[in-house]
FITOR-353793 format. One line per field, with one value per residue (C-alpha): x, y, z; residue in three letters; residue number from 0. Coordinates in nm, 2 decimals. Example, Ala and Ser with C-alpha at 12.3 -4.5 7.8 and 13.67 -1.06 7.14 Angstrom:
% FITOR-353793
u: (1.23|1.37)
v: (-0.45|-0.11)
w: (0.78|0.71)
rest: (ALA|SER)
nr: (0|1)
END
This chain:
% FITOR-353793
u: (3.54|3.23|2.86|2.88|3.14|2.97|2.71|2.73|2.52|2.42|2.18|1.99|1.78|1.40|1.23|1.03|1.36|1.46|1.52|1.51|1.66|1.43|1.60|1.55|1.19|1.11|1.28|1.02|0.71|0.61|0.59|0.41|0.16|0.04|0.05|-0.12|-0.38|-0.43|-0.55|-0.72|-0.91|-0.99|-1.13|-1.33|-1.45|-1.46|-1.66|-1.93|-1.97|-2.10|-2.33|-2.48|-2.50|-2.63|-2.88|-2.98|-2.99|-3.19|-3.44|-3.49|-3.55|-3.86|-4.00|-3.95|-3.77|-3.72|-3.55|-3.20|-3.00|-2.76|-2.50|-2.50|-2.44|-2.21|-1.99|-2.02|-1.88|-1.60|-1.49|-1.49|-1.29|-0.99|-1.03|-0.95|-0.66|-0.58|-0.56|-0.39|-0.12|-0.07|-0.06|0.17|0.44|0.44|0.48|0.79|0.98|0.99|0.70|0.44|0.05|-0.10|-0.44|-0.63|-0.85|-0.70|-0.38|-0.11|0.21|0.52|0.85|1.09|1.37|1.70|1.76|2.00|1.99|1.57|1.36|1.09|0.84|0.85|0.50|0.36|-0.02|-0.17|-0.22|0.14|0.43|0.70|0.77|0.72|0.64|0.77|0.65|0.74|0.67|0.40|0.25|0.10|-0.08|-0.15|0.13|0.32|0.61|0.75|1.08|1.37|1.76|1.80|1.57|1.74|2.06|1.98|2.19|2.04|2.15|2.10)
v: (1.12|1.36|1.23|1.33|1.12|0.81|0.80|0.71|0.81|0.65|0.69|0.36|0.43|0.31|0.11|0.48|0.64|0.38|0.49|0.27|0.27|0.14|-0.18|-0.25|-0.14|-0.32|-0.66|-0.61|-0.63|-0.99|-0.98|-0.63|-0.72|-1.04|-0.82|-0.58|-0.85|-0.99|-0.63|-0.51|-0.86|-0.81|-0.50|-0.56|-0.86|-0.60|-0.34|-0.66|-0.80|-0.42|-0.37|-0.69|-0.57|-0.21|-0.34|-0.61|-0.34|-0.11|-0.43|-0.46|-0.09|-0.07|-0.40|-0.32|-0.61|-0.99|-1.31|-1.33|-1.63|-1.54|-1.83|-1.71|-1.36|-1.46|-1.62|-1.36|-1.14|-1.40|-1.36|-1.01|-1.00|-1.26|-1.03|-0.68|-0.89|-1.01|-0.66|-0.46|-0.76|-0.73|-0.33|-0.35|-0.59|-0.34|-0.08|-0.27|-0.28|0.10|0.12|0.36|0.23|0.51|0.43|0.05|0.09|0.11|-0.07|0.21|0.21|0.49|0.39|0.61|0.76|0.96|1.15|1.43|1.49|1.53|1.24|1.18|0.89|0.58|0.54|0.19|0.11|-0.23|-0.42|-0.19|-0.39|-0.20|0.09|0.36|0.67|0.88|1.23|1.47|1.42|1.67|1.60|1.26|1.05|1.33|1.48|1.14|1.17|0.86|0.76|1.01|0.93|1.09|0.86|0.59|0.70|0.72|0.56|0.42|0.69|0.41)
w: (2.94|2.87|2.82|2.53|2.40|2.61|2.43|2.03|1.80|1.51|1.22|1.13|0.83|0.86|0.59|0.51|0.42|0.19|-0.15|-0.47|-0.82|-1.10|-1.14|-0.75|-0.74|-1.10|-0.93|-0.65|-0.88|-0.86|-0.49|-0.47|-0.68|-0.53|-0.15|-0.34|-0.49|-0.18|0.02|-0.26|-0.26|0.14|0.08|-0.16|0.04|0.36|0.15|0.02|0.37|0.51|0.23|0.33|0.72|0.63|0.36|0.68|0.94|0.71|0.63|1.01|1.05|0.80|0.91|1.26|1.32|1.15|1.20|1.13|1.07|1.34|1.24|0.86|1.02|1.24|0.97|0.72|1.03|1.12|0.71|0.69|1.02|0.84|0.50|0.68|0.87|0.49|0.37|0.64|0.69|0.28|0.34|0.62|0.43|0.11|0.35|0.53|0.22|0.23|-0.10|-0.05|-0.09|-0.26|-0.34|-0.31|-0.53|-0.85|-0.69|-0.70|-0.54|-0.53|-0.45|-0.32|-0.55|-0.51|-0.82|-0.83|-0.49|-0.44|-0.39|-0.62|-0.65|-0.92|-0.97|-1.07|-1.12|-1.16|-1.45|-1.59|-1.70|-1.56|-1.35|-1.67|-1.50|-1.21|-1.04|-0.77|-0.38|-0.43|-0.79|-0.72|-0.98|-1.20|-1.23|-1.36|-1.61|-1.83|-1.71|-1.82|-1.83|-1.52|-1.35|-1.50|-1.40|-1.02|-0.78|-0.47|-0.17|0.18)
rest: (MET|ARG|LEU|ARG|GLU|SER|ILE|LYS|ILE|SER|PHE|ILE|PRO|THR|MET|ALA|ASP|ARG|THR|PHE|THR|LEU|GLU|GLU|ALA|GLN|ALA|LEU|LEU|PRO|VAL|LEU|GLU|SER|LEU|LEU|ARG|THR|ALA|ILE|ASP|GLY|LYS|GLN|LEU|VAL|GLU|SER|ALA|ASP|GLN|GLU|PHE|GLN|GLU|LEU|ALA|HIS|ARG|VAL|PHE|LEU|ARG|GLY|GLY|ILE|LEU|VAL|ASN|ILE|VAL|SER|MET|ALA|ARG|ARG|LYS|ALA|GLU|ARG|GLU|LYS|ALA|SER|GLN|ARG|ALA|LYS|ASP|ALA|ILE|ALA|GLU|ILE|ASP|ALA|THR|GLY|VAL|GLN|VAL|LYS|ASP|LEU|ASP|ILE|GLY|LEU|LEU|ASP|PHE|PRO|CYS|GLN|VAL|GLU|GLY|GLN|ILE|VAL|LEU|LEU|CYS|TRP|LYS|LEU|GLY|GLU|LYS|ARG|ILE|THR|TYR|TRP|HIS|GLY|VAL|SER|GLU|GLY|PHE|ALA|GLY|ARG|LYS|PRO|ILE|ASP|GLU|ARG|ILE|LEU|LYS|ALA|LYS|ARG|SER|ASN)
nr: (0|1|2|3|4|5|6|7|8|9|10|11|12|13|14|15|16|17|18|19|20|21|22|23|24|25|26|27|28|29|30|31|32|33|34|35|36|37|38|39|40|41|42|43|44|45|46|47|48|49|50|51|52|53|54|55|56|57|58|59|60|61|62|63|64|65|66|67|68|69|70|71|72|73|74|75|76|77|78|79|80|81|82|83|84|85|86|87|88|89|90|91|92|93|94|95|96|97|98|99|100|101|102|103|104|105|106|107|108|109|110|111|112|113|114|115|116|117|118|119|120|121|122|123|124|125|126|127|128|129|130|131|132|133|134|135|136|137|138|139|140|141|142|143|144|145|146|147|148|149|150|151|152|153|154|155|156|157)
END
């Protein structure tokens, strides 16, 4: 037996390689919307806490020192860390499905879809009822086009 024959080579697609039909992507929206909202809420809490910490540091600097409620600040820091972890976990869960988080500020998700041998991205933004747009991999949000017949007929490739 030659070495080459003794090693089995198989391709196992990762979630990063996953593609979706429009129907599959649409079916995931309720769960993904919930995860996306969790990530956005976490990000907003982190940003709010960071702003508070910056303002406090600025006040301390301007006054040459002030009394700080350490317990309150420690509690706020713990809230910030929990929120950060919730946001990271939610994004990781979305990523694990094969869906791409493109912009957390506006709640933008892309779903890879194989159409006529090419990968395109089904594009959904928080607040939209359904997935009604797509764009090429290099086009981004600005290149969104309405779903057409080719997208509707696309089959799952993996």
